[in-house]
N, C-alpha and C positions, 0 to 999 in steps of 0.2 A: 481893718473890719469885714466880716463875711456878710457877703449879701445874698438873699435870697431870690429866686424867680416865683415874681407873684402874676405874672400875666406875659402871655406870647400870642403872636399871631403871625402868621404865613403871608408873602406878597403873592397877590394874584397877577399874573403875568398873561397878557393878551398875546396869541402868536397869528400875525396877519399874512395872506399870501394871496397870489391872484388867482381867479375862480380856476382856471386850468394850470395846474402846478402839481409835483410830485406829494404834497402838503395837501392838496383837495383830495389826491387820489388815496393816500394813507387815512385822511380821515373819514371817506366814503367805505372804504374797505372795513375799516374798523367797526363801524356803525352797521355796516350790513353783516358782518360776521357777529355782532353783539345780539340782532335782532332775530336773523333767519334760524342759525343752527337750533336754539330752544324749540322755537315752533316746528322745525323738520322733526327733531328728537320726539317731543311729546304726541306729535300727530301722527309719526309710524311707529311709535312703540304699543299703539293701540289705546282705546276708548278715551281718546281725545274729546270727539264729540259725543256726549251721553245719550244714546237713542234708547236704552231702556233701563231701568231702574225699578225697586220692589218699595211697596210698602205694606203695612199691615192694617187691616180693618176688620170689625166684626160685622158681618150682614144683619139687615134687619128682616124678620120673617114675622109673619101673620100667624093668626092662631085659627083662621079658616082653610085648615088643612084636609086636602080629600086624598083616599085612598085606594088601593087596589091589591087584595089579598088574593094568592093562586098557590093552591095547597096540589100537586100533583102526588097521585098514587099508583098502584099497580092492579087495580081494579077493574071492572068492567067501565065504570065511569071512572076516567084516568086522570081527572081534574074538576077541583072543586074551586068556587068562585064566590068571591064577597066584595062588593066595592061601596064608595059614597055615591054613585052616580045611577040614580034610580032608573033611567032609561035603560043601562047597560046590565042592571038586575033585571028587569024584567025581560032583556033578550037572552039572558043565559038562565031563566027561572028554574031549567031543570036539573042546572050544576050548581043551583045557591046555596051556599052555607048558611046555617043558624049560627047566630054567634051576638054575644052580648059584646059591646065596642066602649073601650072608654080609652079616652083621649084627654091629658093633661099636659101642660108646659110648666116651667120654671125659671124664673130669672134668680138663679144662685148668688150673684152679687150686687143685685138691686140697682142696676144701672139702667134699667129701662129696656134692655135688650134680653131677648130669649133666649136662653142658656141650655135649655135640655127639653126634648119632645119625647113623650112617652105614649106608646098607645098598645092597648092589651086587648086581645081578641079571646074571648072565651067560647070555642067553637063545640057545638055539639053534633057529634057523626051518628047519623043512622044505622050505618052497620061498618064492621072491622075491617079495615085495609092497613098496607103497609105504606108509609109515607114515603115517598122518595125525594122532594123538595120542597121549601116553601118559599114563596118571592113574595116581598111586600112592597108596592110602589106609594111612597108618601109624594103629593103634590103639593106645593105649595107659593106663594108670592115673596120673592126674593129682591132684597133691596142693599144698593152699595150707594153711599153719598160722598165720601171723604174726596175722592177724585172726582172721576166719571159719572155721572147719575145714572145708573143701571136699574131699570126696573124690569123683571121678568117672571114668568111662570116656570118654576124648574122644579127638579124633582130628585128623592133621593131613592134608589134601589137595592134592598138589602136583600140577599138570597141567603138560605140556609139547605144545607145538605146533611142529615144527620150520618154521624160515621158510624152508627151500629141501628139495627131495625129499630124503626118507632112506629108503633101502632095507632091509628087514627082515635082508639077507644083505651088507651093505656095509661090515662090520668097523669098526664105527664105536661110539665111547664117548661116550657123553650123560652130564653131570652136572650136576645141578639144586641150587644152594645155594638156602637160605631160612632164614627165621626162623620159631619156633613165637611165636604171636600169641595175648593171651588176649582175647576178645571179651565185652564185656557189655551186655546190653539195660537192665540194672539195677544199681545198685551193691549190693554184698554188705553182710551185717551186720559190726559190729564184734567181736562175739563170738558165739560159739555153735557147734553142728555142723550139718552141711548136707549129707544123704546124697540129695539129690532125684534126681542123675542119677548116681548110683553104680549104672548097670544095664549090662547088654552094650547094646551099639551094633547089634551084628549078633549072634543069638542063632542059632549054626549048627546046633543041635538043632531048632529051629521051622523052618530053612528049606525053602521050595518048591523044584520043581524048577528054576525060572527067579526067582530073586529079584529082587523090584524094588528095585535099588539107589538108583534115582532118588527114591523114597519113604522109603528110609531117609534119604538126604542131606537131604530136606523135612523131615523127624521132627528132625535132630540140628541144622540150623540154626534152628529154631523155640524150641530153647532160652533160657533167659534169661542164660546165659555158657557159653560153648564155646571150643575153641581153633580155629586155622586157620594154615595155612601160606603166609606170604608169600616168594613167590619173589625173591631177591634178584640172581640171577644163573645162565644157563646157557651151556654149552657144548660143543659138539661135536667131537671129535677122532678121528684114527684111531688105532685101535688097535695095540699093538706085535708082538701075533701077528699069525701070516699066515692064522688061520682065516677064510674069508671066507663060512662059514654064521652067523656069531653077532652079537649086540648086546649091546654093553654099557650097563647104565644103573645110575648110582650118584645116589643121594639124599644129600643132606647137609643135616640139619637142626640148627640151633643154637639153643641154649636158653640164654635170659639172664634178668634182672632186667625184671620188667613193671610198668609204672604201673598200679595196679588202684584203682578207685573203691569206696568204702565209706562206711555211715552212720554218722557218727560217735554214740557214746554220749553219755549225757544229760550227764556231769560235763565230758566235753570239749568238748559244745556250750556248756555253761553257761560254762566257764572264757572261751572263746574270747569270748561276749557281754560277760561282766563285764570283759575287758582294754578293750574299745571304750567301754564306758559310762563305765569310771574314767578313761581317757584323754582323753576330752570333758568328763568331770564337772570336773577339776581347773582349767580356766581359767574356767569359770562358777562354781566356788566360790569363786575369789580374787576376781572381780569383783563378785557379790552379798555377799562379806564386807566388801570396801571400801564399797560403797555403804550397807548397813547401820552399820557406822562412822561414815559423814558424817552419815547422816540422825540416829541417836540423841545422838552427839558436838556436834552442833551445835542440838540440840534443835528439830528441824522435829516433830516429833511430841511430845504432853504425856507424861512420865515422871516418876517419882520417882526420885531419885538420891542413896542415902546416901553419906556420906563415906565413903573408904577408913579401915580400924580404925588403922591407924598415926597418921592426922590426928586422929583422937580424942583418942588418947592423948597427941599433944603440944599 
């Protein structure tokens, strides 16, 4: 008659020895070589302790956007000016532009966050001059919430230099397309509130007769984090109207999700380090377990091995 194996189990042997013995030394050495090399390997190969990570977030911007428009030309009055700051406009009355300003926002994906800002200046010039450059400052309230809650007044500075001669009365339409970018000199925290830069970039109540806009820019770009305008496309086309004393400037700023660097919290860093350590530990654990089984089962070190309980009963 042929018999089939239905079930099997192995005997469990206990290896006993004195505390100070060759067997104890072998066990201690195997334990150290099981636990320590995986840690050293993961630590010295880099990125064991996560010090910086990246997440994405779309910032929240408000509708109360302030602006400054500068038009540089080659005439005797070499700079024209317009802003949403009434005090600044009074101080620079002699250089003030006459313009119809239209500001609109758009939430393209209906998620409650503004995705696009569009500002149009329809400027009337009293005389003809050649425009050398156009600078537009958009100043707004900016907010991040997912990790560290950051609220600050920030801005986008758009610059346009015509590739060919652009006359102030040439009845042209200049359109500047770009993306709002979040710039960092250091990573933000993973939690908490930061109101460090929640202050006015331009305090119109304390402006002098001739404010130093370059000094304002120097202070702004010295921040640890700020926003900037990244120009993607510019176009110059003829206006549809027949007015010859006008120049239309349109700025289109898109606001999307930003890649933001942050410093992970303790438990996130610990979790990442633990995952790396365990993944390297498993093969070491298997190898040294087999090594210990070979050493003790073949009696390469002196130990006392009691018989399993069921053999005594037999």
